[in-house]
C-alpha positions as CSV (number, residue, x, y, z in Angstrom):
1,M,87.0,100.7,92.4
2,L,88.9,103.5,94.0
3,K,89.0,103.6,97.9
4,S,89.2,107.0,98.7
5,E,89.3,110.6,97.6
6,Q,93.0,110.7,98.1
7,E,93.3,108.3,95.3
8,L,91.0,109.8,92.8
9,F,93.3,113.3,93.7
10,W,96.3,111.6,92.7
11,Q,95.0,109.9,89.9
12,G,94.0,113.2,88.1
13,D,95.6,116.2,87.1
14,F,97.3,116.5,90.8
15,G,99.1,113.5,90.2
16,D,100.3,114.6,86.6
17,S,101.6,117.9,88.0
18,Y,103.4,115.8,90.6
19,I,105.4,113.9,87.8
20,D,106.9,117.1,86.8
21,R,108.3,118.6,89.9
22,N,110.0,115.5,91.0
23,I,111.1,114.0,87.2
24,N,114.7,115.3,88.4
25,Q,115.0,113.9,91.8
26,Q,118.0,111.1,92.4
27,M,117.3,108.5,95.2
28,F,121.4,106.8,94.7
29,Y,122.0,108.5,98.3
30,Y,119.2,106.9,100.0
31,F,119.2,103.4,99.0
32,S,123.1,103.4,99.5
33,K,122.7,104.7,102.9
34,I,119.7,101.9,103.6
35,L,120.6,99.1,101.7
36,Y,124.3,99.0,101.2
37,N,125.1,100.0,104.9
38,N,123.1,97.3,106.1
39,R,124.7,94.8,103.7
40,I,121.0,93.9,102.3
41,K,121.1,91.7,99.3
42,V,117.7,91.5,97.3
43,Q,116.9,89.9,93.9
44,S,113.8,91.4,93.6
45,V,111.4,94.6,94.9
46,I,108.0,96.1,94.5
47,E,107.2,99.3,94.9
48,L,103.6,100.9,96.3
49,G,103.2,104.2,94.8
50,A,105.9,103.7,92.4
51,N,105.4,107.0,90.4
52,I,107.5,106.9,87.1
53,G,110.1,104.4,88.6
54,I,113.0,107.0,90.1
55,N,113.4,104.5,92.9
56,L,113.1,101.1,90.8
57,D,115.6,102.9,88.4
58,T,118.0,103.6,91.3
59,L,117.8,100.2,92.6
60,K,118.5,98.6,89.2
61,I,121.8,100.3,89.0
62,L,122.5,99.2,92.7
63,Y,121.6,96.0,92.1
64,P,122.2,94.6,88.6
65,G,120.1,91.9,87.6
66,L,117.6,93.1,90.0
67,E,113.7,92.5,89.1
68,T,111.5,95.4,89.6
69,F,107.8,95.8,90.0
70,G,105.8,98.9,90.7
71,V,102.3,99.6,91.4
72,E,100.8,103.1,90.2
73,I,97.5,105.1,90.1
74,N,98.4,107.9,88.1
75,A,97.9,106.9,83.8
76,R,100.7,109.3,82.8
77,A,103.3,108.3,85.3
78,F,102.5,104.5,84.4
79,A,103.0,105.3,81.1
80,Q,106.7,106.0,81.8
81,L,107.1,103.1,84.8
82,E,105.8,100.4,82.5
83,K,108.1,101.3,79.6
84,K,111.1,100.2,82.2
85,H,109.7,97.9,84.8
86,N,107.1,95.2,85.7
87,A,104.0,97.2,86.4
88,H,100.5,97.4,87.6
89,L,98.2,100.5,86.6
90,G,95.3,100.9,89.6
91,S,94.8,101.4,92.9
92,V,97.3,100.0,95.9
93,Y,94.2,98.2,97.9
94,E,92.6,96.6,95.1
95,F,96.3,95.3,93.9
96,A,96.7,91.3,94.6
97,S,99.7,89.1,93.8
98,E,100.6,85.4,95.1
99,R,104.2,86.8,94.1
100,L,106.8,87.5,97.1
101,F,109.3,90.0,96.5
102,D,112.7,90.2,98.7
103,I,111.4,93.8,99.3
104,S,108.5,95.7,99.3
105,L,109.0,99.4,99.9
106,T,107.0,102.8,99.7
107,S,108.3,106.0,99.7
108,G,106.4,109.1,100.3
109,V,103.2,107.7,99.7
110,L,101.7,106.9,103.0
111,I,101.7,110.5,104.2
112,H,98.8,111.1,101.2
113,Q,96.5,108.1,102.4
114,D,93.1,108.3,104.5
115,P,94.7,107.6,107.9
116,A,91.7,105.0,108.2
117,M,93.1,103.1,105.1
118,L,96.4,102.7,106.8
119,P,96.5,99.0,108.0
120,M,95.0,98.0,104.5
121,F,98.0,99.7,102.9
122,Y,100.5,98.0,105.6
123,E,98.8,94.4,105.0
124,K,99.9,94.9,101.2
125,L,103.5,95.8,102.4
126,H,103.8,93.1,104.7
127,Q,101.7,90.4,102.5
128,L,104.1,91.1,99.3
129,S,107.7,91.0,101.1
130,G,109.3,87.7,101.5
131,R,111.9,89.2,104.0
132,Y,112.2,92.8,104.1
133,I,109.8,96.1,104.3
134,L,111.3,99.9,104.0
135,L,109.3,102.8,104.4
136,N,110.5,106.4,104.1
137,E,108.1,109.1,104.9
138,Y,107.7,112.6,106.5
139,H,107.7,111.9,110.5
140,S,105.4,113.5,113.0
141,P,105.8,112.2,116.9
142,S,101.8,112.6,116.8
143,P,99.4,112.1,113.6
144,V,98.6,115.6,112.1
145,D,96.5,116.7,108.8
146,L,98.1,119.5,106.9
147,D,97.7,121.9,103.9
148,Y,99.6,120.0,100.8
149,R,99.4,122.9,98.1
150,G,96.4,124.6,99.3
151,N,94.3,121.0,99.5
152,K,93.1,119.8,102.6
153,G,92.7,115.8,103.4
154,K,95.8,115.1,101.2
155,L,98.9,115.3,103.5
156,F,99.0,113.5,106.8
157,K,102.3,113.1,109.3
158,R,102.7,110.9,112.1
159,D,105.2,108.3,113.3
160,F,104.7,105.4,110.2
161,G,107.5,103.5,111.8
162,K,105.8,102.6,115.3
163,H,102.5,102.7,113.5
164,F,103.4,99.9,111.0
165,W,105.2,98.0,113.6
166,S,102.1,98.2,116.1
167,F,100.2,95.8,113.4
168,Y,103.4,93.4,112.9
169,P,105.3,93.4,116.2
170,T,107.0,90.2,115.6
171,L,109.1,92.2,112.9
172,K,112.8,92.7,113.4
173,L,113.7,96.5,113.3
174,V,117.2,96.2,110.9
175,D,117.6,99.8,111.0
176,Y,116.5,103.6,110.9
177,G,117.2,106.9,109.8
178,F,116.7,110.5,109.3
179,F,117.3,112.2,106.0
180,W,118.0,116.1,106.3
181,A,116.4,118.5,103.6
182,H,119.7,120.8,104.0
183,D,121.9,117.8,103.3
184,S,123.4,118.5,100.0
185,L,123.3,115.0,99.1
186,S,119.6,114.8,99.8
187,V,116.7,115.3,97.5
188,G,115.7,118.5,99.8
189,E,112.8,116.8,102.2
190,D,113.3,115.7,105.8
191,T,112.5,112.4,105.9
192,N,112.1,109.3,108.4
193,W,112.9,105.7,107.2
194,F,112.5,102.6,108.6
195,L,114.0,98.7,107.4
196,F,112.1,96.1,108.8
197,E,112.7,92.3,108.1
198,K,110.2,89.1,109.0
199,V,112.1,86.5,111.0
């Protein structure tokens, strides 16, 4: 059972069209800066909101032999995701696993969640992580609700790093940074990332 109108939105036609808009984006630059620069070694990863698996594809190249797992709500995206990675079709909020992964991550997904649901999403990230947690999202010092391609209530910006950390203050902040849309090596969006470690 889906938890919010945002999940229904991404499960349907809009989620399908997102695949076509983003299929050629590459994340080598992002993950090299975040993980390699911090000398992060991982053998397993889970991504919440994996779409067709572009991030996981990249991580498997950067980390040969990496075990990858993705959770995705859109059936069309999942059909591609499951061909390349271990995967689960369904809501992040309904997903359950006793397995821990070296790193749990989400990228460009928290911005599309109902703000009231964020603590539940955070808890999934925290529960599934055996060591590291990575967030990469649009940033705003204060929470804002923006129009998203003509849709209301589907894009929310805030300081996700600060908000997430407030729920788990014992986490260590390993590093954080900003990706600039005008950097020729980026995928054309301004985002902030935060890498935490369980200690």
